[in-house]
SERO-4910 file (N, C-alpha, C, O; in steps of 0.05 Angstrom, whole numbers):
BEGIN
 pado doro    nc1    nc2    nc3   cac1   cac2   cac3    cc1    cc2    cc3    oc1    oc2    oc3
  Met    A     22    -36      6      1     -5     -1     18     16     -7     42      9     -3
  Asn    A     16     49    -18     28     69    -15     14     87     -2    -10     92     -3
  Leu    A     42    100     20     31    128     33     19    147     18      6    165     28
  Tyr    A     22    146     -3     10    173    -15     13    159    -50     25    140    -61
  Asp    A     -4    177    -56    -15    172    -88    -23    195    -97    -35    210    -81
  Tyr    A    -17    202   -129     -1    224   -143    -12    225   -161      0    214   -180
  His    A    -45    237   -171    -60    245   -198    -60    255   -217    -80    269   -219
  Tyr    A    -50    256   -231    -55    282   -248    -70    272   -262    -66    252   -275
  Val    A   -103    298   -261   -131    280   -288   -129    299   -314   -123    323   -310
  His    A   -132    290   -341   -148    316   -359   -163    296   -376   -155    280   -393
  Leu    A   -189    304   -367   -214    287   -376   -232    299   -383   -222    321   -386
  Ala    A   -260    302   -389   -273    317   -397   -289    315   -374   -292    295   -359
  Pro    A   -304    350   -372   -307    352   -348   -336    332   -330   -343    334   -306
  Asp    A   -347    314   -349   -375    310   -336   -360    272   -328   -374    253   -322
  Arg    A   -332    271   -332   -325    252   -319   -302    266   -303   -282    269   -316
  Gln    A   -302    273   -283   -287    278   -256   -314    268   -222   -336    277   -217
  Ile    A   -302    254   -212   -307    238   -181   -333    264   -172   -331    288   -168
  Ala    A   -360    238   -171   -376    259   -161   -374    269   -126   -352    269   -116
  Val    A   -394    275   -112   -383    296    -78   -379    252    -70   -391    232    -77
  His    A   -362    258    -55   -348    247    -35   -330    249    -16   -317    270    -11
  Thr    A   -327    221      0   -302    223     22   -280    208     18   -280    190      2
  Gln    A   -256    216     35   -238    186     39   -235    188     66   -245    206     80
  Pro    A   -215    166     76   -205    168     91   -171    181     96   -162    183    119
  Thr    A   -157    189     71   -135    201     65   -136    235     66   -152    251     58
  Trp    A   -116    238     77   -118    270     61   -111    285     50    -93    299     60
  Glu    A   -120    293     22   -124    303      2   -122    331     -5   -139    346      6
  Leu    A   -101    345    -26    -80    359    -26    -92    368    -58    -86    349    -73
  Ser    A   -105    387    -73   -129    380   -106   -122    412   -106   -121    428    -87
  Cys    A   -115    416   -140   -112    436   -144   -124    441   -179   -123    422   -194
  Val    A   -131    463   -187   -145    463   -226   -120    459   -235   -102    459   -218
  Ile    A   -116    454   -257    -89    478   -274   -116    485   -296   -125    505   -285
  Thr    A   -125    482   -308   -148    479   -331   -174    477   -317   -178    457   -302
  Gly    A   -199    502   -322   -218    486   -313   -229    514   -296   -215    534   -295
  Arg    A   -258    513   -282   -271    528   -270   -300    516   -266   -313    500   -279
  Gly    A   -304    531   -239   -329    522   -234   -349    525   -201   -351    548   -192
  Glu    A   -358    508   -190   -363    507   -161   -347    481   -157   -342    459   -168
  Arg    A   -342    494   -134   -329    482   -111   -343    478    -83   -346    498    -68
  Thr    A   -352    445    -74   -363    444    -49   -353    432    -35   -353    408    -41
  Val    A   -338    440    -11   -340    426      1   -354    432     37   -361    454     47
  Gly    A   -357    396     54   -373    405     69   -401    434     68   -406    451     51
  Asp    A   -404    432     77   -437    445     69   -422    470     57   -430    488     72
  Ile    A   -411    477     45   -395    502     33   -391    495      6   -378    475     -2
  Arg    A   -407    521    -16   -407    515    -45   -399    543    -53   -417    560    -50
  Glu    A   -362    558    -67   -365    568    -78   -347    574   -101   -332    555   -106
  Pro    A   -344    596   -116   -331    590   -136   -310    574   -141   -303    561   -121
  Phe    A   -294    570   -165   -265    563   -173   -255    582   -194   -267    603   -201
  Val    A   -222    570   -209   -226    582   -234   -189    567   -229   -181    557   -208
  Ala    A   -177    570   -253   -155    552   -260   -132    567   -227   -129    590   -219
  Gly    A   -123    548   -218    -93    559   -196   -105    552   -173    -92    557   -153
  Asp    A   -138    535   -169   -149    545   -138   -134    519   -132   -123    508   -150
  Leu    A   -134    504    -95   -114    495    -85   -128    489    -66   -141    510    -59
  Ala    A   -134    470    -50   -148    465    -24   -135    439    -13   -123    424    -28
  Leu    A   -137    434     18   -129    416     33   -148    417     41   -160    438     46
  Ile    A   -161    380     48   -189    373     52   -176    355     73   -154    347     64
  Pro    A   -180    348     92   -176    335    115   -196    308    112   -218    312    102
  Pro    A   -192    288    120   -210    267    114   -233    263    131   -237    275    153
  Asp    A   -250    244    120   -290    244    117   -292    269    117   -302    274    138
  Ile    A   -287    292    103   -299    312     90   -322    310     75   -317    286     76
  Pro    A   -343    312     60   -355    317     29   -345    331     24   -338    350     38
  His    A   -338    325     -4   -319    344    -24   -327    337    -59   -334    314    -67
  Cys    A   -325    358    -77   -319    354    -99   -328    383   -115   -341    402   -106
  Trp    A   -315    379   -145   -308    402   -154   -318    402   -189   -307    393   -209
  Asp    A   -348    419   -183   -370    418   -206   -355    430   -221   -348    453   -215
  Phe    A   -346    415   -250   -331    448   -268   -360    453   -299   -377    438   -307
  Asp    A   -355    475   -306   -362    489   -318   -354    477   -350   -332    483   -358
  Pro    A   -368    463   -366   -376    445   -381   -350    465   -410   -331    455   -423
  Ser    A   -358    488   -411   -353    510   -429   -331    525   -426   -319    539   -443
  His    A   -325    523   -403   -289    527   -398   -274    497   -401   -273    481   -383
  Thr    A   -262    491   -427   -253    471   -421   -222    488   -425   -218    512   -419
  Asp    A   -197    461   -442   -171    474   -454   -195    459   -490   -219    453   -493
  Arg    A   -173    460   -506   -175    464   -540   -200    431   -537   -222    434   -549
  Asn    A   -197    417   -529   -194    386   -520   -229    379   -524   -245    364   -535
  Gly    A   -227    407   -497   -257    389   -476   -252    389   -459   -271    390   -443
  Arg    A   -228    388   -447   -225    379   -425   -213    388   -394   -191    398   -396
  Ile    A   -221    387   -375   -205    391   -357   -179    374   -350   -171    351   -353
  Glu    A   -166    407   -335   -141    380   -318   -140    397   -281   -148    418   -270
  Asn    A   -128    376   -275   -121    377   -243   -101    359   -235    -89    344   -251
  Ile    A    -96    359   -209    -78    353   -195    -85    346   -169    -81    365   -154
  Ser    A    -93    327   -159    -96    313   -135    -65    286   -130    -54    271   -146
  Ile    A    -63    292    -94    -43    282    -81    -74    261    -56    -97    263    -50
  Ser    A    -59    249    -53    -72    228    -24    -44    216     -5    -22    208    -11
  Met    A    -61    221     24    -37    219     41    -54    213     61    -72    226     71
  Arg    A    -40    182     66    -51    161     87    -36    185    115    -19    203    114
  Pro    A    -57    170    141    -53    184    156    -12    163    172      3    171    190
  Glu    A    -10    144    158      9    125    175     36    146    154     60    144    159
  Phe    A     27    162    135     52    179    116     74    206    139     97    214    141
  Phe    A     42    210    156     49    223    174     78    217    192     99    230    192
  Arg    A     71    196    205     79    170    230    105    177    220    121    192    230
  Lys    A    107    157    185    134    147    178    157    179    175    180    174    183
  Ile    A    155    202    167    167    215    166    176    231    196    200    236    197
  Val    A    161    238    217    162    234    241    190    224    259    208    233    273
  Ala    A    173    187    241    202    177    249    223    177    238    242    165    249
  Ala    A    226    188    216    249    186    194    268    209    203    291    205    209
  Phe    A    253    237    203    254    258    222    238    282    244    221    300    243
  Pro    A    259    266    269    234    284    289    244    310    284    234    329    296
  Asp    A    262    314    267    249    355    270    232    363    257    221    383    266
  Met    A    222    353    232    185    350    227    164    350    231    144    351    217
  Lys    A    172    349    271    146    334    285    129    365    287    105    362    285
  Pro    A    138    393    289    121    414    295    111    416    273     87    420    274
  Cys    A    116    415    260    111    418    219     81    390    225     57    394    221
  Ile    A     90    374    232     66    356    231     51    355    248     34    337    245
  Asp    A     51    362    260     38    358    288     10    391    280    -15    393    282
  Arg    A     29    408    273     14    437    251    -18    423    234    -42    420    234
  Leu    A      5    420    222    -20    412    188    -42    388    214    -64    393    223
  Leu    A    -30    372    218    -53    344    236    -73    353    252    -87    337    265
  Gly    A    -77    392    253    -88    410    266   -107    416    267   -121    425    286
  Tyr    A   -113    411    237   -127    424    213   -156    408    214   -162    388    200
  Asp    A   -167    418    228   -198    402    226   -213    411    199   -215    392    183
  Asp    A   -222    434    191   -236    440    172   -211    441    145   -187    438    151
  Ala    A   -220    447    117   -207    438     89   -205    479     97   -218    495    110
  Val    A   -179    476     78   -163    505     85   -156    504     53   -159    486     37
  Thr    A   -142    533     49   -147    541     20   -123    565     39   -121    570     63
  Phe    A   -106    580      6    -89    587     14    -83    615     -6    -94    624    -26
  Thr    A    -61    624      7    -60    658     -7    -50    651    -30    -42    628    -35
  Ala    A    -49    674    -52    -38    668    -76    -13    654    -72    -10    631    -79
  Glu    A      7    669    -62     42    658    -54     41    638    -55     50    625    -74
  Gln    A     31    630    -38     30    601    -19     28    586    -55     43    574    -69
  Ser    A      0    595    -57    -16    567    -81      4    564    -99     13    542   -103
  Glu    A     18    595   -117     39    603   -137     65    563   -139     70    544   -154
  Arg    A     72    576   -107     92    547    -98     90    518    -96    103    498   -101
  Ile    A     66    525    -86     47    492    -82     49    482   -106     62    462   -113
  Ile    A     33    502   -123     13    489   -150     52    475   -166     54    450   -165
  Ala    A     78    489   -178     94    501   -172    112    466   -173    118    452   -193
  Val    A    116    462   -145    117    435   -139     97    404   -159    103    387   -175
  Met    A     71    413   -143     62    393   -149     60    381   -186     62    358   -192
  Ala    A     55    409   -209     65    413   -230     90    383   -231     87    361   -241
  Arg    A    112    397   -216    135    389   -231    135    352   -224    143    335   -240
  Met    A    122    349   -193    124    326   -194    120    297   -213    127    273   -212
  Arg    A    103    317   -235     84    292   -260    106    271   -275    108    247   -277
  Asn    A    123    299   -285    155    277   -281    174    278   -273    195    285   -283
  Glu    A    168    268   -245    205    258   -230    197    226   -219    175    217   -214
  Ser    A    213    219   -217    218    189   -203    205    187   -169    201    199   -148
  Arg    A    203    165   -183    186    161   -141    210    169   -123    201    174   -101
  Ser    A    232    172   -122    256    174   -108    249    219   -104    240    233    -86
  Glu    A    263    224   -140    252    246   -131    216    262   -116    215    278    -98
  Arg    A    195    252   -128    178    251   -113    176    257    -88    164    277    -77
  Ala    A    193    232    -74    198    240    -57    206    257    -34    197    265    -12
  Ala    A    220    257    -45    243    290    -38    208    317    -39    196    331    -23
  Ser    A    205    312    -61    181    343    -64    157    334    -49    138    349    -50
  Met    A    155    318    -39    133    317    -15    131    316      1    110    318     14
  Leu    A    168    310     13    179    332     36    167    361     41    150    368     57
  Ala    A    184    378     18    184    406     13    145    414     12    138    437     19
  Leu    A    127    397      5    107    409     13     96    403     34     75    413     40
  Ile    A    108    385     47     91    379     73    103    403     84     86    409    101
  Asn    A    119    418     84    129    446    101    116    471     95    115    493    106
  Met    A    101    458     66     86    491     56     53    492     67     36    509     74
  Ile    A     58    458     63     24    469     75     19    469     99     -3    471    111
  Ala    A     34    468    105     34    467    142     45    503    147     51    508    170
  Glu    A     47    521    130     48    534    144     30    553    147      6    552    142
  Pro    A     42    572    157     10    589    159    -11    600    136     -2    615    119
  Tyr    A    -33    595    134    -56    595    103    -76    620    118    -82    627    141
  Asp    A    -85    628     85   -107    647     87   -134    649     98   -149    669    101
  Arg    A   -139    620    105   -178    621    108   -176    588    124   -164    569    115
  Lys    A   -181    588    130   -214    560    139   -231    565    108   -231    586     95
  Ile    A   -247    538    100   -264    524     90   -280    516    115   -277    492    118
  Ser    A   -303    532    144   -315    526    145   -334    489    147   -349    482    129
  Cys    A   -331    481    160   -362    455    144   -384    452    161   -406    464    160
  Cys    A   -372    427    185   -410    424    194   -412    434    222   -430    424    235
  Asp    A   -391    458    236   -392    454    255   -428    467    274   -443    484    266
  Gly    A   -428    457    288   -443    476    311   -474    457    299   -494    462    312
  Arg    A   -477    437    275   -505    434    266   -506    411    273   -487    399    282
  Asp    A   -537    396    270   -541    374    297   -550    350    262   -553    355    238
  Val    A   -550    335    272   -546    306    253   -569    308    238   -562    295    217
  Cys    A   -594    316    235   -619    321    205   -598    352    192   -592    348    169
  Asp    A   -591    367    199   -579    384    183   -557    386    169   -548    402    152
  Ile    A   -547    359    185   -520    347    157   -516    342    152   -493    344    144
  Arg    A   -542    313    142   -550    296    130   -581    313    102   -593    300     85
  Leu    A   -585    339    107   -600    349     85   -579    364     79   -579    366     54
  Ser    A   -558    379     91   -541    385     65   -516    374     50   -501    383     32
  Asp    A   -518    348     67   -502    326     44   -508    314     24   -493    305      6
  Val    A   -544    315     27   -561    309      7   -560    333    -14   -548    334    -36
  His    A   -574    351     -3   -560    377    -19   -530    374    -38   -530    373    -63
  Ile    A   -506    374    -22   -480    375    -37   -483    355    -67   -474    360    -89
  Tyr    A   -500    331    -56   -488    305    -75   -511    313    -94   -509    298   -114
  Val    A   -534    330    -96   -553    339   -119   -528    352   -132   -508    344   -145
  Val    A   -540    383   -122   -510    405   -133   -477    386   -154   -459    392   -171
  Cys    A   -485    367   -141   -456    356   -158   -469    340   -180   -460    337   -203
  Asn    A   -489    329   -169   -494    294   -199   -518    308   -216   -523    298   -238
  Tyr    A   -530    327   -209   -560    336   -223   -556    324   -254   -573    314   -270
  Ala    A   -526    328   -257   -533    335   -299   -521    304   -297   -503    302   -313
  Arg    A   -529    275   -279   -527    253   -293   -552    247   -283   -569    262   -273
  Ala    A   -552    216   -288   -572    194   -286   -563    202   -243   -540    210   -238
  Val    A   -578    201   -224   -594    197   -206   -598    189   -188   -611    207   -177
  Thr    A   -597    168   -168   -624    149   -154   -617    156   -126   -596    163   -116
  Val    A   -649    149   -116   -659    137    -92   -631    133    -72   -623    146    -53
  Asp    A   -622    113    -83   -609     98    -63   -575    112    -72   -557    109    -55
  Glu    A   -570    123    -92   -544    132    -71   -542    154    -63   -521    164    -54
  Ala    A   -570    170    -66   -572    199    -54   -577    182    -13   -570    199      4
  Ala    A   -584    161     -3   -586    159     18   -567    139     22   -578    122     37
  Arg    A   -546    132     17   -522    124     25   -502    147     38   -484    146     54
  Cys    A   -519    171     19   -487    200     22   -502    209     50   -488    221     67
  Ala    A   -533    204     57   -546    207     80   -537    192    110   -538    201    133
  Gly    A   -524    154     96   -521    149    120   -557    131    112   -554    106    114
  Met    A   -571    134    109   -588    116    104   -606     99     95   -612    101     71
  Asn    A   -616     80    110   -625     66     76   -649     80     66   -659    102     71
  Arg    A   -660     52     42   -678     74     26   -703     91     38   -708    115     39
  Ser    A   -717     67     50   -748     74     52   -740     86     83   -763     86     90
  Ala    A   -725     97    108   -708    105    127   -700    137    111   -697    157    125
  Phe    A   -696    138     85   -673    163     85   -704    177     71   -714    198     78
  Cys    A   -717    156     50   -751    177     42   -767    186     60   -781    203     49
  Thr    A   -773    182     88   -796    169    101   -780    198    108   -791    216     95
  Phe    A   -757    207    124   -743    214    133   -744    246    122   -750    266    135
  Phe    A   -736    243     89   -728    268     71   -757    283     66   -764    307     65
  Lys    A   -772    260     63   -795    277     65   -809    298     97   -812    322     93
  Arg    A   -812    292    112   -820    298    130   -803    333    139   -814    352    149
  His    A   -774    330    132   -756    353    136   -757    367    109   -735    378    106
  Thr    A   -769    370     93   -772    386     59   -800    387     52   -812    402     36
  Gly    A   -808    369     66   -839    371     54   -840    361     19   -858    371      5
  Arg    A   -826    347     10   -821    337    -16   -802    310    -15   -783    305      0
  Thr    A   -815    292    -41   -788    268    -41   -779    281    -51   -784    301    -65
  Phe    A   -754    260    -41   -721    275    -59   -725    265    -89   -704    264   -102
  Ile    A   -751    256   -105   -745    249   -138   -758    281   -147   -749    288   -169
  Glu    A   -781    306   -130   -781    326   -132   -765    343   -125   -764    360   -143
  Tyr    A   -746    349   -102   -728    362    -97   -696    361   -118   -680    379   -125
  Leu    A   -697    337   -123   -684    334   -157   -689    355   -171   -675    374   -176
  Thr    A   -725    345   -178   -730    362   -209   -742    387   -203   -751    398   -223
  Asp    A   -745    402   -178   -750    425   -182   -709    441   -184   -702    461   -197
  Tyr    A   -689    423   -163   -667    436   -178   -644    435   -203   -624    448   -208
  Arg    A   -668    403   -221   -673    411   -251   -678    435   -258   -659    446   -270
  Met    A   -696    445   -255   -713    465   -268   -709    491   -259   -722    511   -263
  Asp    A   -693    489   -250   -680    517   -226   -657    522   -239   -643    541   -233
  Thr    A   -650    506   -257   -617    501   -271   -622    521   -287   -615    544   -292
  Ala    A   -647    494   -300   -648    497   -324   -653    528   -340   -641    540   -358
  Glu    A   -682    536   -321   -689    568   -317   -663    590   -335   -660    606   -354
  Lys    A   -649    575   -311   -622    602   -314   -605    588   -325   -585    601   -322
  Leu    A   -602    572   -334   -587    569   -365   -594    586   -378   -581    607   -378
  Leu    A   -629    580   -404   -634    587   -418   -645    600   -409   -668    592   -408
  Arg    A   -641    638   -393   -649    652   -397   -618    672   -397   -617    696   -402
  Glu    A   -595    656   -389   -571    665   -401   -564    661   -429   -543    671   -437
  Gly    A   -580    646   -447   -582    643   -471   -549    634   -479   -547    628   -503
  Ser    A   -528    634   -467   -508    618   -483   -520    596   -496   -517    597   -521
  Met    A   -539    564   -483   -533    542   -494   -565    540   -497   -584    545   -482
  Ser    A   -562    527   -530   -585    521   -542   -608    499   -516   -605    490   -494
  Val    A   -628    500   -534   -654    474   -505   -640    452   -510   -625    451   -491
  Thr    A   -636    431   -525   -627    406   -525   -595    409   -504   -589    397   -483
  Glu    A   -579    428   -520   -548    422   -492   -559    441   -463   -541    450   -448
  Val    A   -581    445   -456   -603    454   -424   -611    435   -429   -634    442   -423
  Cys    A   -615    413   -437   -634    383   -429   -613    362   -420   -613    342   -407
  Tyr    A   -595    376   -433   -576    349   -433   -549    349   -406   -534    332   -394
  Ala    A   -555    387   -405   -529    394   -381   -545    390   -351   -537    388   -328
  Cys    A   -574    388   -363   -599    392   -330   -593    352   -323   -602    348   -301
  Gly    A   -586    338   -330   -584    309   -334   -619    290   -349   -623    267   -342
  Tyr    A   -638    303   -368   -643    297   -380   -633    290   -413   -623    304   -431
  Asn    A   -644    254   -408   -625    243   -438   -646    248   -462   -639    241   -484
  Asn    A   -686    264   -456   -690    263   -475   -708    290   -480   -729    295   -467
  Ile    A   -699    302   -497   -705    324   -508   -739    341   -508   -743    364   -503
  Ser    A   -764    318   -517   -787    315   -515   -800    324   -485   -811    343   -474
  Tyr    A   -789    292   -477   -799    301   -446   -788    311   -419   -801    311   -398
  Phe    A   -754    321   -421   -752    344   -403   -760    375   -409   -754    393   -393
  Ser    A   -776    380   -437   -800    408   -448   -822    396   -433   -825    408   -412
  Arg    A   -841    374   -437   -861    368   -423   -856    388   -391   -865    406   -376
  Ala    A   -831    368   -395   -834    369   -356   -830    402   -355   -847    415   -343
  Phe    A   -807    415   -368   -811    444   -354   -825    456   -365   -818    479   -362
  Arg    A   -852    455   -382   -877    473   -385   -899    459   -365   -922    468   -368
  Arg    A   -895    440   -346   -903    424   -333   -897    451   -305   -913    466   -294
  His    A   -869    449   -301   -857    459   -274   -860    509   -275   -859    528   -260
  Arg    A   -863    503   -303   -852    533   -314   -886    553   -321   -892    576   -316
  Gly    A   -898    533   -334   -913    540   -348   -911    549   -383   -930    551   -398
  Leu    A   -892    552   -388   -872    563   -401   -856    534   -422   -855    513   -410
  Ser    A   -847    537   -446   -840    522   -458   -811    534   -467   -806    552   -484
  Pro    A   -791    516   -450   -756    510   -464   -751    538   -479   -737    555   -469
  Ser    A   -767    541   -508   -753    560   -528   -774    581   -517   -764    603   -518
  Lys    A   -795    582   -509   -810    609   -512   -794    619   -479   -798    643   -477
  Val    A   -781    610   -459   -764    635   -446   -737    642   -459   -723    663   -459
  Arg    A   -733    613   -473   -702    628   -484   -705    642   -501   -684    653   -507
  Arg    A   -726    648   -516   -729    661   -538   -751    690   -512   -755    712   -523
  Thr    A   -758    689   -495   -770    711   -483   -745    734   -474   -744    758   -475
  Asp    A   -729    716   -466   -707    732   -446   -696    736   -476   -714    751   -484
  Arg    A   -689    734   -485   -668    749   -518   -686    777   -522   -675    799   -523
  Asp    A   -705    775   -524   -729    800   -542   -717    821   -528   -724    844   -532
***
């Protein structure tokens, strides 16, 4: 088992991993692309050069805008996953680094960095792509020192919220990160840490809607926003919002908004 894993990713925006947690520390930077980043219950825009350190067990995802890619229609990012054992090994081999490691492991929330810090850290991460394993080991020690420096700010997550709020927030994050693809109640239930039956009862009681109604409302809100922006065709909006049948999408939109998608798009452009 590797103590750390280096991943260089260059793929279509819709193939980026959905909201997830992991038992490792994750350092992620965006090389090409922009969109909205979700970490815990915080959702905010990101652009190329974005860098964040995510401690274990915090839900997160990067939702890339498909209109901001390279010439091949792809986004590009680098992530490094570090297991807790990695930090113990560093301290055992280099006792002088213990204060640095202790400071790093004291981060309870995800963190971002100053522009100057981000530039230095991303330069090392990019260089590692072409390094040997021994060279990467040296680079990892340099990175640990950099990310343990005083940082710009924390990304607050779930402090002070009860279990109900956390579950609802996790489901909302799941919807925001996955509405553009096929979504199931079972997946949403797993995201909330519940079985399907208990989740359906819980969600309807606390939101007044079924999960599918909630998902549909979010998709319709997003579709109307995209249509009014006018940069995408009705067909493009249909697929961008998780539908694969234009006729069905048009009927659903008319039922929810009282107007056809083409009428909304045309009205806003007049």
